[in-house]
N, C-alpha and C positions, 0 to 999 in steps of 0.2 A: 282588372281583378287580379289580385295577387294570390299566392298559394294558400295563405291563411283563410281568405274569404272563400276560396273554392272548397277547402276542407270543411269549413263551417256550413256552407250550403249543402254539401253532400251529407253531412252529419244530420242536418235538419231534415233532409229528404228521407233518410233512413228512419229517423225517429217518427216522422209522420206516417210512413208506411207501416210501422209497428202500431201506432195509434189507431190507424184505420183498420188494419187487419186483425188486431188482437181480439176485439169483441166477437167477431165472426168465428175466428179459430177457437176461442174458448167455448162458445156455444156448441160448435161441432164436437169438441172434445168431450164436453159434459154429456151431451146427448148420446155420443158413442159409448161412453163408459156405462151410462145407465142402461142402454140397450144390451151391451155385452154382459152386464150383471144380470139382466132379465133372462138373456139366453142361457147363461150359465146355471141360473137357478131353475129354469123350466126345462132345460135341455132341448130347446127348440133351436135348430140350426138352419134357419131359413136365411138366405143371403139377402133377399129383398127387405127383410125385417130391419137390417142395419141401414140400408141406403135411403129408403123412402123417408123415414122420420128425420134422418140427419139432413137431407136435402130440404125438407119443409122447414126445419128449425133454422137452418142457415138462411133460407130465403126470407123468413119472418124477421130474423135478426138484421139482415141487410135493409129490409123495408123499415124497420123501427129506427135503425141508426143512420139511415141515409142523409137526413138533414144535417146531422152533426158532422158526418164525413164530408159533405159538400162545404160546410162552413170552414172546416179545417183546411181543405184543399184551396178554397177561395182565398183564405188569409195567406196561405203559403204562396199562392200565385201572385198576390198583391206585393208580397215581400220580394219575390223574384223580379217582378216588373219594376219595382222601385230600384232594385240593385242594377238592373239592365240600363235604366235611365242614368244612373249615377256613374256608369262605366265611362261615358264620354268625357 
């Protein structure tokens, strides 16, 4: 494996990490902003009001997107395995 192939593999791994993490992070961001807006409008400053809905939304997001995440990781692992076989 030369330097170019290594850089390409690392680049793919970073992009896949972003693909897998982005939906979950965006849902957490949206829910956090909505709750912060609600808190600012109602002047309710309860700490648990932020964490509980955000955790539930993130868990539901992971549950919904898990099959897609597994498909992406499986395809990447197949690519890595093929590259490992081709090293010999």
